[in-house]
C-alpha positions as CSV (number, residue, x, y, z in Angstrom):
1,X,28.3,61.0,189.9
2,X,27.8,61.6,186.8
3,X,26.9,65.1,187.8
4,X,28.7,65.8,189.6
5,X,31.4,65.3,187.7
6,X,29.4,67.2,184.2
7,X,28.7,70.6,187.6
8,X,32.5,70.5,188.1
9,X,33.3,70.3,184.0
10,X,31.1,73.3,183.8
11,X,32.4,75.2,186.5
12,X,36.0,74.5,185.3
13,X,35.2,76.2,182.3
14,X,34.2,79.0,183.5
15,X,36.8,79.6,185.2
16,X,38.9,79.5,182.1
17,X,36.1,82.2,180.2
18,X,36.0,84.5,182.6
19,X,39.8,84.5,182.6
20,X,40.3,84.6,179.2
21,X,38.0,87.8,179.4
22,X,40.0,89.3,181.8
23,X,43.2,88.6,179.5
24,X,41.7,90.5,176.8
25,X,41.0,93.4,178.6
26,X,44.2,93.9,180.3
27,X,45.3,93.3,176.9
28,X,42.5,95.6,175.4
29,X,43.1,98.4,178.2
30,X,47.1,97.8,177.7
31,X,46.5,98.7,173.2
32,X,44.5,101.3,175.0
33,X,46.7,103.1,176.3
34,X,49.4,102.6,173.7
35,X,47.2,104.3,170.7
36,X,46.2,107.6,173.6
37,X,50.3,107.9,172.8
38,X,50.1,111.3,173.6
39,X,52.0,112.5,177.4
40,X,52.3,115.8,179.0
41,X,55.6,116.6,177.3
42,X,56.3,114.3,174.1
43,X,53.9,112.0,171.5
44,X,55.0,108.1,172.6
45,X,57.6,106.6,169.7
46,X,54.6,103.9,169.9
47,X,53.6,102.7,166.2
48,X,50.7,100.3,164.7
49,X,52.4,97.8,162.5
50,X,49.7,98.3,160.4
51,X,49.4,101.1,158.6
52,X,46.0,102.6,157.6
53,X,45.5,105.4,155.4
54,X,42.4,107.5,153.8
55,X,42.6,106.6,150.6
56,X,41.8,103.2,148.9
57,X,42.1,103.6,145.1
58,X,39.3,102.9,142.3
59,X,40.3,101.7,138.7
60,X,38.2,101.1,135.6
61,X,40.1,97.8,134.9
62,X,42.3,96.4,137.3
63,X,45.0,95.3,134.7
64,X,46.9,97.8,133.2
65,X,48.7,97.7,129.7
66,X,51.7,99.6,129.8
67,X,52.0,98.0,126.2
68,X,49.7,100.3,123.6
69,X,50.7,103.4,121.9
70,X,48.1,105.6,124.5
71,X,49.9,104.0,126.9
72,X,53.3,105.5,125.3
73,X,51.9,109.0,124.1
74,X,50.4,109.5,128.2
75,X,53.2,108.0,129.8
76,X,56.0,107.0,128.0
77,X,59.2,108.4,127.9
78,X,59.9,111.9,125.7
79,X,62.6,110.4,123.1
80,X,63.9,113.5,121.8
81,X,66.1,114.0,125.1
82,X,66.3,109.9,125.6
83,X,70.2,110.5,125.3
84,X,71.0,113.1,127.8
85,X,71.7,111.9,130.6
86,X,72.6,114.0,134.7
87,X,77.1,114.1,135.0
88,X,78.0,116.9,137.4
89,X,81.4,115.7,138.0
90,X,84.4,118.0,137.5
91,X,85.5,118.4,133.7
92,X,88.8,119.5,134.5
93,X,91.1,121.5,136.7
94,X,88.9,123.8,139.8
95,X,90.2,124.9,143.1
96,X,88.5,122.7,144.9
97,X,86.1,124.5,146.6
98,X,75.0,124.0,149.5
99,X,73.8,125.3,146.2
100,X,75.1,129.1,146.0
101,X,76.2,129.2,149.8
102,X,78.2,126.2,148.9
103,X,79.6,127.6,145.7
104,X,80.5,131.0,147.8
105,X,82.5,129.2,150.1
106,X,84.4,128.0,147.5
107,X,84.4,131.2,145.6
108,X,86.1,132.6,148.5
109,X,88.0,129.9,149.5
110,X,86.8,129.7,153.4
111,X,85.3,127.4,155.9
112,X,81.4,127.3,155.4
113,X,79.2,126.4,158.9
114,X,76.3,124.0,158.0
115,X,73.8,126.3,157.5
116,X,70.9,127.7,159.3
117,X,67.6,127.4,157.8
118,X,65.5,127.0,161.6
119,X,65.4,130.0,164.3
120,X,65.3,129.0,167.8
121,X,63.2,125.7,167.9
122,X,61.9,127.1,171.8
123,X,59.6,129.8,170.0
124,X,58.3,127.5,167.6
125,X,57.4,124.8,169.7
126,X,59.0,122.1,167.1
127,X,61.2,119.3,168.1
128,X,64.6,119.9,170.0
129,X,65.8,117.0,168.2
130,X,66.7,118.7,164.8
131,X,67.4,122.0,165.0
132,X,68.4,124.3,162.1
133,X,70.2,122.6,158.7
134,X,69.0,119.1,160.0
135,X,65.4,119.6,160.7
136,X,65.2,119.1,156.9
137,X,68.5,117.5,155.8
138,X,71.3,114.7,156.6
139,X,74.4,116.6,157.8
140,X,76.6,114.0,157.5
141,X,75.7,112.7,153.9
142,X,76.3,116.8,153.4
143,X,79.5,117.1,154.3
144,X,80.9,113.6,153.2
145,X,79.4,114.2,149.5
146,X,81.2,118.1,149.6
147,X,85.1,116.7,151.1
148,X,86.3,116.8,147.9
149,X,84.7,120.3,147.0
150,X,84.8,122.7,150.6
151,X,85.7,122.2,154.0
152,X,82.2,122.3,155.9
153,X,82.1,121.9,160.1
154,X,78.8,121.8,162.0
155,X,79.5,125.2,164.2
156,X,81.3,127.8,164.7
157,X,84.6,127.2,167.1
158,X,83.6,128.3,171.1
159,X,86.1,131.7,170.5
160,X,84.0,132.8,167.7
161,X,80.3,132.0,169.2
162,X,80.9,134.7,172.0
163,X,81.8,137.0,169.4
164,X,79.1,136.5,167.5
165,X,76.8,136.9,170.8
166,X,78.3,139.9,171.1
167,X,77.1,140.7,166.9
168,X,81.5,141.2,166.8
169,X,81.5,139.1,164.1
170,X,80.9,141.1,160.5
171,X,77.6,140.5,158.4
172,X,76.2,140.8,155.4
173,X,72.4,140.9,154.1
174,X,73.0,139.5,151.0
175,X,70.5,140.5,147.9
176,X,69.1,137.9,145.2
177,X,71.9,137.1,142.8
178,X,74.7,138.9,143.4
179,X,77.4,138.9,141.4
180,X,81.3,136.6,142.0
181,X,82.5,140.6,141.7
182,X,80.7,141.3,144.8
183,X,82.3,138.4,146.7
184,X,85.5,139.0,146.1
185,X,85.7,143.1,146.1
186,X,83.5,143.5,149.3
187,X,83.3,140.2,150.5
188,X,86.2,138.8,150.7
189,X,88.2,141.2,152.7
190,X,86.6,141.9,155.3
191,X,86.6,138.0,155.6
192,X,90.6,138.2,155.1
193,X,90.7,141.2,158.0
194,X,87.8,138.9,160.2
195,X,88.8,135.8,160.0
196,X,85.1,135.2,159.9
197,X,82.2,136.8,158.0
198,X,78.4,136.1,158.3
199,X,76.0,136.0,155.6
200,X,72.4,136.4,155.7
201,X,70.4,135.2,153.1
202,X,66.8,136.4,153.0
203,X,65.7,135.5,150.1
204,X,67.4,132.4,148.2
205,X,70.0,132.3,145.8
206,X,72.4,134.6,147.0
207,X,74.5,134.2,143.0
208,X,74.3,135.1,140.1
209,X,72.2,131.9,138.3
210,X,74.2,132.8,134.8
211,X,78.1,132.7,135.8
212,X,81.0,133.4,133.3
213,X,82.0,130.3,131.4
214,X,85.7,130.5,133.1
215,X,83.2,129.9,136.6
216,X,81.5,126.7,134.8
217,X,82.8,124.3,137.5
218,X,81.0,126.2,140.2
219,X,78.2,125.4,138.4
220,X,78.9,121.5,138.7
221,X,79.5,122.2,142.1
222,X,75.9,123.8,142.6
223,X,74.6,120.6,140.8
224,X,76.2,118.1,143.3
225,X,75.0,120.2,146.3
226,X,71.8,120.4,145.9
227,X,71.3,116.6,144.0
228,X,73.3,115.2,146.0
229,X,74.9,116.2,148.6
230,X,71.4,117.3,149.8
231,X,70.0,114.4,151.0
232,X,66.6,115.1,153.5
233,X,67.6,113.1,156.9
234,X,66.4,109.8,157.2
235,X,62.6,110.2,158.6
236,X,61.6,111.8,155.9
237,X,63.2,109.8,153.0
238,X,61.1,106.7,155.1
239,X,57.7,108.3,155.1
240,X,58.2,109.3,150.9
241,X,59.4,106.4,150.2
242,X,55.7,104.9,151.4
243,X,54.1,107.7,149.8
244,X,55.8,106.5,146.4
245,X,55.0,102.8,146.8
246,X,51.4,103.4,148.0
247,X,51.0,105.7,145.1
248,X,51.6,103.3,142.9
249,X,49.3,100.2,143.1
250,X,49.0,97.6,141.0
251,X,51.8,98.8,139.3
252,X,50.2,102.0,137.9
253,X,52.0,105.5,137.0
254,X,50.5,108.7,138.0
255,X,50.4,112.0,137.5
256,X,52.3,115.5,140.5
257,X,50.6,118.5,140.3
258,X,51.8,121.3,141.8
259,X,49.0,124.1,141.9
260,X,51.4,126.6,142.9
261,X,48.7,128.6,143.9
262,X,50.2,130.6,147.1
263,X,48.5,133.7,148.5
264,X,52.1,135.6,148.2
265,X,52.4,134.3,144.6
266,X,48.8,135.7,143.9
267,X,49.3,138.9,145.1
268,X,52.3,139.5,143.7
269,X,51.2,139.2,139.8
270,X,48.5,140.7,140.3
271,X,45.8,137.8,140.5
272,X,43.0,137.8,143.2
273,X,39.7,138.3,141.0
274,X,40.8,134.4,139.9
275,X,38.6,134.2,143.7
276,X,35.9,136.4,143.3
277,X,34.9,136.4,147.7
278,X,36.9,136.8,150.9
279,X,40.0,135.5,149.1
280,X,39.8,138.3,147.1
281,X,40.6,141.0,149.7
282,X,43.2,138.9,151.1
283,X,45.5,139.2,148.4
284,X,44.9,142.6,148.0
285,X,45.9,142.9,151.7
286,X,49.2,141.4,150.3
287,X,49.4,142.8,147.4
288,X,49.5,146.5,149.6
289,X,52.3,144.7,151.8
290,X,54.7,144.4,149.1
291,X,53.9,147.5,147.4
292,X,54.8,149.1,150.9
293,X,58.1,147.3,151.0
294,X,59.2,147.4,147.6
295,X,58.5,144.0,146.7
296,X,56.1,145.1,143.6
297,X,56.3,148.5,142.1
298,X,52.8,148.8,140.2
299,X,49.2,149.8,140.9
300,X,47.0,147.5,143.9
301,X,44.1,147.3,141.7
302,X,45.3,144.7,138.5
303,X,43.3,144.1,135.7
304,X,43.2,140.2,137.0
305,X,41.8,138.7,133.0
306,X,43.9,140.8,131.3
307,X,47.0,138.9,133.6
308,X,45.5,136.0,133.4
309,X,45.3,136.2,129.3
310,X,48.5,137.4,129.3
311,X,50.0,134.1,131.5
312,X,51.3,135.4,134.5
313,X,48.9,134.2,136.2
314,X,48.2,130.4,137.2
315,X,46.0,127.7,135.4
316,X,43.9,126.7,138.1
317,X,42.5,123.3,139.2
318,X,39.7,123.4,137.0
319,X,41.3,124.4,133.9
320,X,44.8,121.6,134.9
321,X,41.7,118.9,134.5
322,X,40.2,119.6,131.5
323,X,43.2,120.0,130.1
324,X,44.7,116.4,130.9
325,X,41.1,115.3,130.5
326,X,41.6,116.4,126.9
327,X,45.3,115.1,126.6
328,X,43.4,111.6,127.2
329,X,44.5,111.0,131.0
330,X,41.0,108.5,131.9
331,X,38.7,109.9,135.0
332,X,40.8,107.3,137.2
333,X,44.4,108.2,136.5
334,X,46.2,109.3,139.5
335,X,46.9,112.7,140.9
336,X,49.0,113.9,143.5
337,X,48.4,117.2,144.6
338,X,52.0,118.6,145.7
339,X,53.9,121.3,146.5
340,X,51.9,122.4,150.0
341,X,48.5,124.8,150.8
342,X,46.6,125.6,147.8
343,X,44.8,129.1,148.2
344,X,41.6,128.5,148.9
345,X,41.0,125.8,150.6
346,X,40.5,122.3,149.0
347,X,37.3,124.0,147.6
348,X,39.2,125.1,145.2
349,X,40.0,121.8,143.8
350,X,36.3,120.1,144.2
351,X,36.2,120.3,139.4
352,X,39.3,118.1,139.7
353,X,38.0,115.4,142.2
354,X,34.8,115.8,139.8
355,X,36.7,114.9,136.7
356,X,39.1,112.7,138.1
357,X,38.7,109.5,140.8
358,X,42.2,109.3,142.1
359,X,43.3,112.5,143.4
360,X,45.7,112.4,146.6
361,X,47.9,114.5,148.2
362,X,50.5,113.8,151.7
363,X,47.3,113.8,154.0
364,X,45.7,110.3,152.3
365,X,48.7,108.8,152.4
366,X,50.2,109.1,155.1
367,X,48.7,108.3,159.0
368,X,48.9,110.8,161.9
369,X,51.8,108.0,163.5
370,X,54.1,108.5,160.4
371,X,54.0,112.6,160.2
372,X,53.9,112.5,164.5
373,X,57.5,110.4,163.9
374,X,58.8,112.6,161.3
375,X,58.4,116.1,163.6
376,X,60.3,114.0,166.3
377,X,59.1,114.8,170.0
378,X,57.0,118.3,170.4
379,X,55.9,119.6,173.1
380,X,51.8,119.7,173.9
381,X,50.5,123.0,172.3
382,X,50.6,125.8,174.3
383,X,49.3,128.8,173.1
384,X,50.9,131.2,175.6
385,X,53.6,133.6,174.7
386,X,56.6,133.9,177.5
387,X,56.3,137.2,179.3
388,X,58.4,139.4,180.3
389,X,59.7,139.1,183.8
390,X,58.7,142.4,185.6
391,X,60.8,144.5,186.0
392,X,62.3,145.9,189.5
393,X,60.0,149.2,190.2
394,X,56.9,146.9,189.3
395,X,57.8,144.3,191.6
396,X,58.3,147.3,194.7
397,X,55.4,149.6,193.1
398,X,53.2,145.7,193.4
399,X,54.2,145.4,197.2
400,X,53.5,148.9,198.3
401,X,50.0,148.1,196.5
402,X,49.7,144.6,198.8
403,X,50.6,146.5,202.2
404,X,48.1,149.5,202.0
405,X,43.8,149.4,202.4
406,X,42.3,147.7,199.7
407,X,39.9,149.1,198.0
408,X,37.4,149.0,195.6
409,X,38.0,148.7,192.2
410,X,36.1,149.5,189.0
411,X,35.2,146.5,186.6
412,X,37.3,144.7,184.5
413,X,36.5,145.8,180.7
414,X,34.7,142.7,178.6
415,X,37.6,140.7,176.8
416,X,37.8,141.7,173.4
417,X,36.1,139.4,171.0
418,X,38.4,135.9,170.3
419,X,40.1,136.0,166.4
420,X,39.8,133.0,165.1
421,X,42.3,133.8,162.2
422,X,44.0,130.4,162.9
423,X,41.4,128.2,161.8
424,X,40.6,127.6,157.8
425,X,38.3,129.7,155.8
426,X,37.7,132.9,159.0
427,X,39.6,135.3,158.0
428,X,37.7,138.0,159.9
429,X,40.6,139.9,160.8
430,X,41.3,141.6,157.3
431,X,37.9,143.5,157.7
432,X,39.3,144.9,160.8
433,X,42.3,145.6,161.0
434,X,45.0,146.7,158.1
435,X,47.7,144.7,160.3
436,X,47.9,140.4,160.2
437,X,47.8,138.8,163.2
438,X,50.7,138.0,164.4
439,X,51.3,134.2,164.0
440,X,51.0,131.6,166.9
441,X,53.1,129.5,168.0
442,X,50.5,126.9,166.8
443,X,51.6,128.8,163.7
444,X,55.1,128.9,163.9
445,X,55.1,124.9,164.6
446,X,52.9,124.2,161.7
447,X,55.0,126.7,158.9
448,X,58.2,124.7,159.8
449,X,55.7,120.9,160.0
450,X,54.9,122.6,156.0
451,X,59.3,122.7,155.1
452,X,59.0,118.7,156.0
453,X,55.4,118.1,154.1
454,X,57.4,120.3,151.2
455,X,60.1,118.0,151.0
456,X,57.1,114.6,151.2
457,X,56.0,116.4,148.2
458,X,59.0,117.1,146.2
459,X,60.9,113.7,146.3
460,X,57.8,112.2,145.0
461,X,57.4,115.3,142.1
462,X,60.6,114.2,141.0
463,X,59.7,110.7,140.9
464,X,56.8,110.4,139.1
465,X,55.7,109.6,136.3
466,X,54.9,112.6,134.8
467,X,54.4,116.1,136.2
468,X,52.4,119.1,135.4
469,X,52.8,122.7,137.1
470,X,50.0,125.3,137.4
471,X,52.3,128.7,138.2
472,X,56.5,128.4,137.7
473,X,56.2,131.9,140.0
474,X,56.7,132.5,143.6
475,X,55.6,135.4,145.1
476,X,59.4,137.4,144.4
477,X,58.6,136.7,140.4
478,X,61.5,134.2,141.0
479,X,61.3,130.4,140.6
480,X,59.1,128.8,142.6
481,X,58.8,124.7,143.8
482,X,57.8,123.7,140.4
483,X,60.8,124.9,138.4
484,X,63.0,123.6,141.0
485,X,61.4,120.2,140.4
486,X,61.3,120.2,136.8
487,X,65.1,121.2,137.2
488,X,65.7,118.1,138.5
489,X,63.9,116.0,136.8
490,X,65.5,117.0,134.0
491,X,69.0,116.1,135.6
492,X,68.0,113.2,137.0
493,X,65.9,112.0,134.1
494,X,65.5,114.0,130.9
495,X,62.8,111.7,129.1
496,X,60.8,111.2,131.8
497,X,57.6,113.8,131.0
498,X,57.4,116.7,132.3
499,X,54.5,119.5,130.3
500,X,55.5,122.5,130.4
501,X,52.2,124.5,128.5
502,X,52.4,127.8,127.5
503,X,50.0,129.8,129.9
504,X,49.1,132.1,127.4
505,X,48.6,130.2,124.8
506,X,46.3,127.7,127.1
507,X,44.4,130.7,129.0
508,X,43.2,132.1,124.7
509,X,42.2,128.2,124.4
510,X,40.6,127.6,127.4
511,X,38.8,131.0,127.1
512,X,37.2,130.0,123.8
513,X,35.0,126.9,125.8
514,X,34.8,129.4,128.8
515,X,30.6,129.4,128.2
516,X,30.9,125.4,127.6
517,X,33.6,124.7,129.5
518,X,32.5,120.9,129.6
519,X,31.0,120.1,126.3
520,X,34.3,120.8,124.0
521,X,34.5,119.8,120.6
522,X,36.9,117.8,118.6
523,X,38.6,120.1,117.3
524,X,39.6,122.1,120.2
525,X,40.5,119.6,122.0
526,X,43.2,118.6,119.3
527,X,44.3,121.6,119.3
528,X,44.6,120.7,123.0
529,X,46.5,117.7,122.3
530,X,49.3,119.2,120.0
531,X,49.5,122.4,122.7
532,X,50.9,120.3,125.4
533,X,52.6,117.6,123.4
534,X,54.9,121.2,121.6
535,X,55.3,121.6,125.3
536,X,56.9,119.2,126.5
537,X,60.1,119.8,124.1
538,X,59.8,123.6,123.2
539,X,58.6,124.8,127.1
540,X,62.3,122.9,127.8
541,X,63.8,125.4,125.5
542,X,62.2,128.4,126.1
543,X,62.7,127.7,130.7
544,X,66.3,128.3,129.3
545,X,65.4,131.7,127.9
546,X,63.2,132.8,131.1
547,X,64.0,130.7,134.7
548,X,67.1,130.4,134.0
549,X,68.0,133.4,134.2
550,X,66.5,133.7,137.7
551,X,67.6,130.2,139.2
552,X,70.7,127.7,137.4
553,X,68.7,125.1,139.4
554,X,65.9,125.2,137.7
555,X,67.3,124.5,134.4
556,X,70.5,122.9,134.6
557,X,71.7,122.0,131.1
558,X,74.0,122.1,129.3
559,X,76.7,122.5,132.4
560,X,75.3,119.4,134.3
561,X,74.6,117.0,131.2
562,X,76.1,115.0,129.0
563,X,75.5,113.0,125.8
564,X,74.6,109.2,125.8
565,X,77.3,107.7,122.9
566,X,75.9,105.8,119.9
567,X,72.6,106.9,119.9
568,X,70.2,108.4,116.6
569,X,72.1,111.9,115.4
570,X,68.9,113.3,115.1
571,X,68.4,113.0,118.7
572,X,72.2,114.1,119.6
573,X,71.7,117.2,116.7
574,X,68.6,118.2,118.3
575,X,70.3,118.1,122.1
576,X,73.1,120.1,120.1
577,X,71.1,122.6,119.0
578,X,68.6,123.4,121.3
579,X,69.9,122.8,124.2
580,X,73.2,123.6,123.6
581,X,74.6,120.3,125.4
582,X,77.7,118.8,123.3
583,X,79.9,117.2,126.1
584,X,80.1,113.3,125.2
585,X,79.1,110.8,128.1
586,X,82.9,108.9,129.1
587,X,82.3,105.6,127.9
588,X,80.8,104.2,131.7
589,X,77.5,105.9,131.1
590,X,76.9,105.4,128.2
591,X,73.7,102.6,129.6
592,X,72.1,100.6,127.2
593,X,71.4,101.8,123.2
594,X,68.3,100.7,122.6
595,X,68.2,98.6,119.0
596,X,67.0,99.3,115.6
597,X,63.6,97.0,116.5
598,X,63.2,98.2,119.6
599,X,63.4,101.2,120.0
600,X,59.9,101.7,117.9
601,X,57.8,100.6,121.0
602,X,60.0,102.2,123.5
603,X,59.5,106.1,122.6
604,X,56.9,108.6,122.8
605,X,54.1,108.1,120.2
606,X,51.4,110.5,118.3
607,X,48.3,109.6,118.6
608,X,45.9,109.5,115.4
609,X,44.4,112.8,115.7
610,X,41.0,111.8,114.4
611,X,40.7,109.1,116.8
612,X,39.7,111.2,119.5
613,X,37.3,108.2,121.3
614,X,39.5,109.1,124.4
615,X,37.0,112.0,124.1
616,X,33.9,110.5,124.8
617,X,34.1,110.0,128.2
618,X,36.1,113.1,127.8
619,X,34.3,114.2,131.8
620,X,32.5,111.8,132.6
621,X,32.7,110.5,136.0
622,X,32.8,106.4,135.8
623,X,30.6,105.7,133.5
624,X,30.9,103.2,131.1
625,X,32.9,104.8,127.8
626,X,36.5,103.8,130.1
627,X,36.2,100.4,129.8
628,X,34.3,100.9,126.0
629,X,37.3,102.5,125.0
630,X,39.8,99.8,126.2
631,X,38.3,97.4,123.7
632,X,38.1,99.9,121.0
633,X,41.5,100.5,121.4
634,X,42.1,96.6,121.6
635,X,40.0,95.8,117.9
636,X,41.3,98.9,116.1
637,X,45.1,98.4,117.5
638,X,46.3,97.3,113.8
639,X,45.0,100.7,112.3
640,X,46.8,102.4,115.0
641,X,50.0,101.5,114.5
642,X,49.7,101.9,110.6
643,X,48.7,105.6,111.6
644,X,52.1,105.7,113.9
645,X,54.0,104.6,111.8
646,X,53.3,107.5,109.3
647,X,53.5,109.8,112.2
648,X,56.7,108.3,113.2
649,X,58.2,109.3,109.5
650,X,56.7,113.1,109.5
651,X,58.2,113.5,113.6
652,X,61.7,112.0,111.8
653,X,60.7,115.0,109.0
654,X,60.8,117.9,111.8
655,X,63.0,116.5,113.5
656,X,65.6,116.6,110.5
657,X,64.5,120.1,109.9
658,X,65.1,121.6,113.1
C-alpha cells in the first residue's frame, strides 16, 4: 500500500508539472504574438511594460559633486543675465490680433485657418491619425492659447473648400521676410475683395524679422505663439520627457550638441572638401542644383579651407570634442547629439565617441515600440507608386490584341541594375545621372518621421544644462535648428549656459594644432577656455546683430524679456547696455533675489587659469586621471576658492568697465 501511495503521488506530481508546462507554453506563445505586434495593415498598440534601450551610462565616479568651483564653471548659470526673465505679455494697447503667420493674420485682422505643414498623408504612407498641423502640434492647445489674439479655426467652410478645389481662391507665394507693407498694400486689398486668400510659405519666415517700433506688440505675439501656443502633441511630449529622464542618471547634467551638418548647409556655404570622399561629390551635386535655381549666387568650386578659416563652415564633431575637453569636461560627460541626421553618417561622430564615453542620441534612449506609438498607425511599407489608370484607347487596343492570334514576342530587355540609393552609404547615382532619383514612399515616410525626431531633439536641447551649436545656418543662409534652440533658451532661461563660439577665431585656434590635435599644450588650452568663456556673453550680444536680422525668434530680446527687480546694479546695467532690455518685470515676477551671502556659491566662476589639472586627461579615455583630478580638487579646494575670490573681483572690475 505504501508503494502504491508513492506511485500515485508521483503520477499526480507529473500531471501538475505537465499542466504547468502547458500553461507556460501557452503564455509564451501569447507573449510571442504580442511582441510580433506588426500586422498587414497597422502596428499593434501593445507596449512592453519594462522599457529597454541601448544606452548604459559609464561614469568614473557615481557620486557627482555640485558644490565645487569646477562644477560652477562647467555647468553653472551665466550670472550676467540671471536677471533676465521671459515676458511676452502685451504691455499696452494692441489691436487684438503662428509665429509669423499668426502675426500676419492679426495684422490683416483676419481669421486664421490652422496652417498645413504636411501634404497628403496617403502619398507619404504616414499615419492618418495625425494630419497636417496635428502631425506635429497640439491643435486644441494652439487655438486656446491664441483665443485673445486671433481667431483660429480648424477648417475652411464647405463653400470655400469647394472654391479651393476649383482653384478659385486667390493665392500668394510669400517670399522670406516679407514686410508689413507688402501685406497691407498687396494682400489686404485682395482679402477685402474676395473675403479669403491663401498664403503659400515655401521657405518659412514670411514676415520680416525686425519690425518698426510701433509694431513691437507683434513681436511679443510671435513669442507667445512660438514659446507657449506651439506645443508638440501629447505623444511627442511624452517621449521627449522619457528621453530627458533617461539622460539624467543619478541626477547628472548633460550637454546637447547640434552638429548642424546638413547636406544643404554644406553645399550653400561651399564646405564640400571637409570630407574628401563621395560625400564631397554629393555636396557639389547639391550646390550645382542650388546655383541652377538661383539659391546660390557664387561659383561651383569654392576653397573650403578658406571658407572654414572665415568661420563659414560647421565645426566638425572632432573639433567640438577637442574644445569641450580643453574647457574641462571629462571623458564621462553625457553628450546628446541633436538636430537630426549628421551628413556623413555615424563615422563622422567616431572621434567624438573616442573622447567621450557617453555620447547618445534619441535612438539610444528610446525603443522601436515607443517611436511606433508616436508615429501612430501606419500601413505596411509598400514601395510601389500608384499607377495611372489606362485610358479608354489603351483598353480598347489591349482587347483587340487579345482577339487576334498570338504571335511570338521578342524577349524583354534585361532589367536595369537596381539603384540602392535609399540605403545609407550607397550613392552610386551620382556617377550615373545629373538628376537625383525621386524619393520612394519609404523615404517620404522617413522625411515625415524626421519632423518628429527633430521635435524630440528640440525639447531635449532647450532643457539641456549646456548647449553647443556646431553651426547656426541652414541651406539658404537662414538661422537653423540651433539658432531657434538658442533663441528659446534665451527666452525661457537666459542664464542657462549656451556656448556661441566665434567660428573664425575657433578655426584659427584649431589650425595652430592641426598637426598635433591630441597633444595641445597648456597655453593653447588656456586660450580655448578664454574663447569659450567669452562666447557665452559676447556671442549673445553678437547674435543680436547677426542672427536677429534673419529670424526674430533666434534672439527675442529685448522685446520679450524684462529685468527682475532688486538684482545687482552691475548686472542690470550690463543687460541694459548690451541687450537693450529696459523694461522692469511686474512685482509678481520678481522671483527669489539672491542674498549677498549665497550669491558666490550660485554663480558661474572662472577656474584658476594656472590650474589645468583637467588637461592631465585632456584626450585620454577612461584613464586614472579622472579620479586623480577628483582627489586634487578636494585637496586644493581652499586654494581654488581663494583664487576664485580674486577672479571675482577682477570680473567685477571688468563688468564695471563695460
